[in-house]
Each structure stands twice: as C-alpha cells, then as structure tokens.
C-alpha positions as CSV (number, residue, x, y, z in Angstrom):
1,R,0.0,0.0,0.0
2,E,1.1,3.5,-0.7
3,L,2.1,5.6,2.3
4,R,0.8,9.1,2.1
5,V,2.3,11.8,4.3
6,P,0.1,15.0,4.8
7,V,1.9,18.2,3.7
8,P,1.5,21.2,6.0
9,R,-0.5,24.0,4.3
10,S,1.1,27.3,3.8
11,R,-0.1,30.5,5.6
12,S,-1.4,31.8,2.2
13,A,-3.3,28.6,1.7
14,M,-4.8,28.9,5.1
15,A,-5.8,32.5,4.4
16,S,-7.3,31.5,1.1
17,S,-9.4,28.8,2.7
18,G,-10.9,31.4,5.1
19,T,-8.9,30.5,8.2
20,S,-6.7,33.3,9.4
21,G,-3.1,32.4,10.5
22,N,-2.3,35.9,11.8
23,S,-2.9,36.9,15.4
24,S,-1.3,39.2,17.9
25,R,-1.7,40.2,21.5
26,S,-0.9,43.3,23.6
27,A,-1.4,44.3,27.1
28,I,-1.9,47.4,29.2
29,V,0.1,47.3,32.4
30,A,-0.1,49.6,35.4
31,D,3.2,50.8,36.9
32,T,2.7,50.7,40.6
33,A,4.6,51.0,43.9
34,S,3.2,49.9,47.3
35,G,4.0,50.0,50.9
36,H,2.4,50.4,54.4
37,H,2.7,52.5,57.5
38,F,1.9,51.7,61.1
39,L,0.4,54.4,63.3
40,T,0.2,53.7,67.0
41,I,-2.2,55.6,69.2
42,H,-0.8,55.8,72.7
43,G,-3.0,56.9,75.6
44,Y,-6.2,56.3,73.6
45,S,-8.4,57.2,76.6
46,C,-6.9,60.7,76.7
47,T,-7.6,61.3,73.0
48,K,-11.3,60.6,73.6
49,D,-11.7,64.1,75.0
50,L,-11.4,65.7,71.6
51,P,-14.7,67.0,70.2
52,T,-16.3,65.3,67.2
53,G,-14.8,66.6,64.0
54,E,-11.4,67.4,65.6
55,K,-8.3,65.5,64.5
56,I,-4.8,64.5,65.5
57,S,-2.3,64.2,62.6
58,S,0.5,61.7,62.3
59,R,4.0,62.5,61.3
60,R,4.7,62.5,57.6
61,F,5.8,59.2,56.0
62,K,6.8,58.1,52.5
63,V,5.2,55.5,50.4
64,G,5.5,55.1,46.6
65,G,7.7,58.1,46.2
66,H,5.2,60.5,47.9
67,R,4.7,61.9,51.4
68,W,1.6,61.2,53.4
69,R,0.0,61.6,56.8
70,I,-2.9,60.1,58.6
71,D,-5.6,62.2,60.3
72,Y,-7.1,60.5,63.3
73,Y,-10.5,61.5,64.6
74,P,-11.1,59.8,68.0
75,N,-14.8,60.9,68.1
76,G,-15.6,60.7,64.4
77,S,-15.1,63.2,61.5
78,G,-18.7,64.5,61.9
79,S,-21.9,64.3,63.9
80,A,-23.2,61.5,61.7
81,V,-20.3,59.2,62.8
82,A,-19.8,60.5,66.3
83,D,-19.8,56.9,67.7
84,Y,-16.9,55.9,65.5
85,V,-13.2,56.4,65.2
86,S,-12.5,58.0,61.8
87,L,-9.3,57.9,59.8
88,S,-8.3,59.8,56.6
89,L,-5.2,59.4,54.4
90,I,-3.8,62.8,53.3
91,L,-1.3,63.6,50.6
92,D,1.1,65.8,52.5
93,E,2.9,67.5,49.5
94,D,1.9,69.7,46.7
95,V,1.5,67.8,43.4
96,A,-0.3,69.8,40.7
97,A,-1.7,66.8,38.9
98,G,-2.5,64.9,42.0
99,V,-1.5,61.3,42.9
100,K,-3.5,58.3,41.8
101,A,-3.5,55.6,44.6
102,K,-5.5,52.9,46.4
103,H,-5.5,52.6,50.2
104,C,-7.1,50.8,53.0
105,F,-6.8,50.7,56.8
106,C,-7.0,47.9,59.3
107,L,-6.2,47.2,62.9
108,S,-2.7,45.8,63.2
109,G,-2.8,42.1,63.7
110,E,-5.4,41.3,61.1
111,A,-4.4,38.7,58.5
112,E,-2.2,40.1,55.7
113,K,-4.2,38.1,53.1
114,I,-7.4,39.9,54.2
115,Q,-5.7,43.3,54.0
116,A,-4.3,42.5,50.5
117,A,-7.8,41.6,49.3
118,R,-9.1,44.9,50.7
119,L,-6.4,46.8,48.8
120,T,-7.2,45.0,45.6
121,S,-10.9,45.9,45.8
122,A,-10.3,49.5,46.9
123,P,-11.0,52.2,44.3
124,V,-8.2,54.2,42.6
125,V,-8.5,57.7,43.9
126,T,-6.8,61.0,42.8
127,F,-5.3,62.5,46.0
128,S,-4.6,66.2,46.0
129,S,-3.2,68.4,48.8
130,R,-5.5,71.2,47.6
131,R,-8.8,69.5,48.3
132,S,-10.5,66.8,50.4
133,C,-11.7,63.6,48.7
134,F,-14.6,61.6,49.9
135,F,-12.9,58.3,49.1
136,N,-9.9,59.2,51.3
137,W,-12.1,58.7,54.4
138,Y,-12.7,55.7,56.6
139,S,-15.3,57.7,58.6
140,T,-16.7,54.5,60.2
141,F,-13.3,52.8,60.7
142,I,-14.5,51.2,63.9
143,R,-17.2,51.9,66.5
144,R,-15.6,53.2,69.7
145,E,-17.5,50.6,71.7
146,D,-16.1,47.8,69.6
147,L,-12.6,49.2,69.9
148,Q,-12.7,49.3,73.6
149,K,-13.8,45.6,73.8
150,S,-11.2,44.6,71.2
151,K,-8.1,42.6,72.0
152,N,-6.2,45.1,69.7
153,L,-6.6,47.7,72.5
154,K,-3.7,46.9,74.9
155,N,-2.4,49.1,77.6
156,D,-4.6,51.9,76.4
157,S,-2.9,51.8,73.0
158,F,-3.8,50.4,69.5
159,T,-2.0,50.3,66.2
160,V,-3.5,51.0,62.7
161,R,-2.0,49.7,59.5
162,C,-2.4,51.8,56.3
163,D,-1.6,50.1,53.0
164,I,-1.1,52.3,50.0
165,L,-0.6,51.4,46.3
166,V,0.4,54.3,44.1
167,V,-0.3,54.2,40.4
168,H,2.5,56.0,38.6
169,G,1.1,55.4,35.1
170,Y,0.2,52.9,32.5
171,R,2.0,51.4,29.5
172,A,1.2,49.2,26.5
173,Q,3.4,46.2,25.7
174,D,3.5,43.3,23.5
175,A,1.9,40.2,25.0
176,A,1.9,37.6,22.3
177,A,2.4,34.8,24.9
178,A,0.3,36.3,27.6
179,A,-2.4,33.7,27.2
180,F,0.1,30.8,27.7
181,V,2.9,32.1,30.0
182,S,2.5,34.1,33.2
183,V,5.8,35.5,34.6
184,P,5.6,36.4,38.3
185,P,7.4,39.5,39.6
186,C,10.9,39.1,40.8
187,D,11.1,38.0,44.5
188,L,14.8,38.3,45.0
189,R,14.3,40.5,48.1
190,G,12.0,37.9,49.7
191,D,14.3,35.0,48.8
192,L,17.4,36.7,50.2
193,G,15.4,37.7,53.3
194,M,14.4,34.1,53.9
195,L,18.1,33.1,53.4
196,L,19.0,35.4,56.2
197,Q,16.1,34.3,58.4
198,T,16.7,30.5,58.0
199,E,20.5,30.8,58.1
200,K,20.7,28.1,55.4
201,G,24.2,27.9,54.0
202,A,25.5,30.5,56.4
203,D,29.3,30.5,56.7
204,V,30.2,33.3,59.1
205,V,28.9,34.1,62.6
206,F,29.0,37.6,64.1
207,E,29.1,38.0,67.9
208,V,27.4,41.3,68.7
209,G,26.2,42.5,72.1
210,G,26.3,39.0,73.6
211,E,24.3,37.5,70.7
212,T,25.5,35.4,67.8
213,I,24.1,36.2,64.3
214,A,24.8,34.0,61.3
215,A,25.2,35.3,57.7
216,H,26.7,34.6,54.3
217,R,30.1,36.0,53.4
218,C,29.4,36.4,49.6
219,V,26.2,38.4,50.2
220,L,27.9,40.7,52.7
221,A,30.9,41.2,50.4
222,A,28.7,42.0,47.4
223,R,26.9,44.7,49.3
224,S,29.7,46.3,51.3
225,S,33.3,47.0,50.4
226,V,34.1,47.0,54.2
227,F,32.6,43.5,54.7
228,A,34.4,42.4,51.5
229,A,37.8,43.6,53.0
230,E,37.1,42.1,56.4
231,L,35.9,38.7,55.1
232,F,38.1,38.2,52.0
233,G,40.6,41.0,51.7
234,P,43.7,42.2,53.5
235,M,41.7,43.2,56.5
236,K,40.5,39.7,57.3
237,E,41.7,38.2,60.6
238,G,42.1,34.8,62.0
239,K,38.8,35.1,63.7
240,A,37.0,35.7,60.4
241,E,38.8,32.7,59.0
242,S,37.4,30.5,61.7
243,G,33.9,31.8,61.1
244,I,33.6,34.1,64.2
245,V,33.7,37.9,63.9
246,R,33.3,40.0,66.9
247,V,31.6,43.4,66.4
248,E,32.4,45.9,69.1
249,D,30.5,49.1,70.1
250,M,27.2,48.1,68.4
251,E,23.9,46.8,69.7
252,A,22.6,43.5,68.4
253,E,19.3,44.9,67.1
254,V,21.1,47.6,65.2
255,F,23.4,45.0,63.5
256,K,20.3,42.8,62.7
257,A,18.7,45.8,61.0
258,L,21.9,46.5,59.1
259,L,22.0,42.9,57.9
260,R,18.3,43.0,56.9
261,F,19.1,46.0,54.7
262,V,22.1,44.2,53.2
263,Y,19.9,41.3,52.1
264,T,16.7,43.0,51.2
265,G,17.4,46.7,50.7
266,S,14.7,47.6,53.2
267,L,14.5,48.4,56.9
268,P,12.5,46.4,59.5
269,E,9.3,48.0,60.9
270,M,10.3,50.3,63.7
271,R,8.1,51.6,66.6
272,K,7.4,55.3,65.9
273,E,8.6,56.4,69.3
274,E,11.9,54.6,68.8
275,E,12.5,55.4,65.1
276,D,14.7,58.5,65.6
277,V,17.1,56.8,68.1
278,T,17.2,53.6,66.0
279,C,18.0,55.7,62.8
280,Q,20.8,57.5,64.7
281,H,22.5,54.2,65.6
282,L,21.8,52.7,62.1
283,L,23.4,55.8,60.5
284,V,26.6,55.2,62.5
285,A,26.6,51.5,61.4
286,A,26.0,52.4,57.8
287,D,28.9,54.8,57.8
288,R,31.1,52.2,59.5
289,Y,30.4,49.6,56.8
290,G,30.4,52.0,53.8
291,M,26.7,51.5,53.0
292,D,25.9,54.9,51.5
293,R,22.3,54.4,50.5
294,L,21.4,53.2,54.0
295,K,23.2,56.2,55.4
296,L,21.1,58.5,53.2
297,I,17.9,56.8,54.1
298,C,18.7,57.4,57.8
299,E,19.6,61.0,57.1
300,E,16.3,61.5,55.4
301,K,14.3,60.0,58.3
302,L,16.2,62.0,60.9
303,C,15.5,65.3,59.1
304,E,11.9,64.7,60.2
305,Y,12.9,64.4,63.9
306,I,14.9,67.7,64.2
307,D,13.4,69.7,67.0
308,V,14.5,71.8,70.0
309,N,15.4,68.6,72.1
310,T,17.2,66.8,69.3
311,A,18.8,69.4,67.1
312,A,22.1,69.5,68.9
313,T,22.5,65.8,69.1
314,I,21.6,65.3,65.4
315,L,23.9,68.2,64.4
316,L,26.8,66.5,66.1
317,L,26.0,63.2,64.5
318,S,25.9,64.8,61.1
319,E,29.3,66.4,61.7
320,Q,31.0,63.3,62.9
321,H,29.7,61.1,60.0
322,H,29.9,63.7,57.2
323,C,26.1,63.9,56.6
324,E,26.0,67.2,54.7
325,G,22.3,67.1,53.9
326,L,21.4,66.4,57.5
327,K,23.7,69.1,58.8
328,K,22.1,71.7,56.5
329,A,18.6,70.6,57.8
330,C,19.8,71.2,61.4
331,F,21.2,74.7,60.5
332,D,18.0,75.5,58.7
333,F,16.0,74.6,61.8
334,L,18.4,76.7,64.0
335,A,18.2,79.6,61.6
336,S,15.0,80.5,63.5
337,P,15.9,82.8,66.5
338,A,13.2,81.1,68.6
339,N,14.5,77.6,67.8
340,L,18.1,78.6,68.4
341,R,17.4,80.2,71.8
342,A,15.4,77.2,72.9
343,T,18.1,74.8,71.7
344,V,20.9,76.7,73.5
345,A,19.1,76.0,76.8
346,T,19.2,72.2,76.4
347,D,21.8,69.8,77.7
348,G,22.6,68.6,74.2
349,L,24.3,71.9,73.4
350,Q,26.6,71.5,76.3
351,H,27.7,68.2,75.0
352,L,28.1,69.7,71.5
353,S,30.4,72.4,72.9
354,V,32.8,69.7,74.3
355,S,32.7,67.3,71.4
356,C,32.8,69.8,68.5
357,P,33.8,73.3,69.4
358,S,33.8,74.3,65.7
359,L,30.0,73.8,65.5
360,M,29.6,75.9,68.6
361,V,31.5,78.7,66.9
362,K,29.0,78.6,64.0
363,L,26.0,78.6,66.3
364,M,27.4,81.5,68.3
365,A,27.9,83.4,65.1
366,M,24.3,82.7,64.1
367,S,23.1,83.8,67.5
368,L,25.0,87.1,67.3
369,G,23.7,87.6,63.8
370,H,20.2,87.6,65.2
C-alpha cells in the first residue's frame, strides 16, 4: 500500500481557505509602587476628650515616592459618625496633577491576606493636597464601643496599619504569549530575606552585644566593600577565617537591622517612638560599613525628627559622620531665632560644645547675627 504523508498547508493557503493564520496580542500594564505604614495611638483614653470633628495628625511618612500623613478623629469626623473612630489618608505634599492611589486601613494584627484583598478591591483615587476627597475617608473605621472591647486595644494603645498602592502610570506592551505564560514578579528581596532568616548555608557568625548572628560572606561582600575587605581581603583576621567575627560598640538589634538592609534593601518596621534613636544608631553602622544608600535613608528620616530637644544631638551626629544634607537641615532649623534660643538652653548643646567646638562657633555666630 502507498504511504501518504500529509503536507502542511502554507499560511497563504490557510488564508485563502478562510482560516486566518495571523494573530497578535498586547497588554496594558499599570506601573505601581506599594507600601504600608503603622500608626500607634498611645493613651487612647486621653484622645477621647477631643470634640467630634477634631483630628490629630500623624508625622509624615513616605510610600510610593510620595509623602503622606494620617488624620485620626477619635470621636468621628462629623456628627453622623460621632460613635466611630474616623481615619483619613492625606497627601502631604503639593503635586499639581495629584497622585492616583489605592489605600485601606485595618487594625494591626489582622491577616495580611485579608488586607491584601481589601487593597485590591479598593478604588483608585486621585489624591490632592488642595482638596479633600470623599474616598480618602474611613469615617466609620471602627465603632468606639467595639474598639474598647477589642483585643487590639492593649495598655490603652492600639495600632492602625495603612496600606497604599500608588499608580505611577500605564504602559502598553507586546503580550503575544500572555495567554500561555504568566511570569511572576521578581522576588529576590523575599528570597534573600528568607536566606538570612533561615541561616541556610551561612558560613560566618558575628558576635554582637552578647548575641550570635549567622550570615553569608558572599552576600555581605557583594553589598559592602568594608565587609568584603574584612571577610576576604587584606583586613581579614584569623577570627574571620574561623567563622567568628566580633563586632564591638554596636547593639545586636542595630546590627540585625543592618543585615536586613544588606539582604533586602529595606528596613524592618520600627516603633514610631523609637525610630529616631534607631536611625541614629543605624546611620553610624551604615557609615562604618560603607553603605551609602542606607546612610542617606537614615539621614532623610532624621530630618523629620529635628526639634528643640534633638537638634544639637543630630547636628553633632551629622558632623561626625559627614552627613551634609542632615547638617544643612539642622542649621535650617536653628536659623529661626526662637528655635536657636530654645536649643541653647538644652543639655545637648553643652555636649556639643565639648565634642565639637567648631560647630559651637557657627552657632554662636548665628546667635550674634540675630
């Protein structure tokens, strides 16, 4: 019998027979950036004295390249919601075109999957510093009676988590294989963070403040020239060779925060009341290990904490560790005669006069100039 092999039809033949062989796909993709902020209300029972409609504002914080604040209304934002705690997310910078973003609030401790679902279903809103937007409000965030019975209210304090997803814009792209292949986003940060957490394959141990902390030489060396020199270069010592490196003059928690940044490029969540002190210690550590980006992040955060009680301490820190931006921020604060007079009366200035007389000369010159 004759064996017949079917011959594939050409594209032109397919077209002539009425079946199209041409197809294409494209996709519209949203460029986004997300993050979250924890706001802790200490002394909740004292805030209940505020009249309905009056607010307490948080410090500014940064998510998605923009600065925000949260307004907290302990007795509701208006008479219609006087039995509730109200919250509002505010864009705390002047952006002419506004900022498109989603956001949602929850009490800290709720499941992250639930919060992620809330953020997904939240509407995209154009935030503007010039006007208030209805969708920015969580006017009935939680009934006060329910909050007072909640396990989330501990020691007269509770913490709110605000998740924000900023939409920077949209782009069109080719997506010929979109129906068949789905490429997930890169999770290198999460993978390296898990490597640090599990200590899998760790080949060096640091002894810091009485604690031992395991890490990976290659990761440290890739992120810091100082670590590279200590662990592989001329600076390495016999202790490093044996896998034990002692770190003097640093707290264990500060070193752990430094390592987290080494592995993930991000900082751990810090309690708001401790953030300024933690950032001061972390700035010193960043300077010690030549991690310039971390140092600048700490500088940026500390600029928000300059006040009468901290200006002298932060100014000295900026001088000792060559933080020019932070130093300028301190002098900008002290350029106000009232701020300068109040700062002169603090203990911090006495320490400054002993540790860095040259800065005292500048401050005295500013004082005489006023």
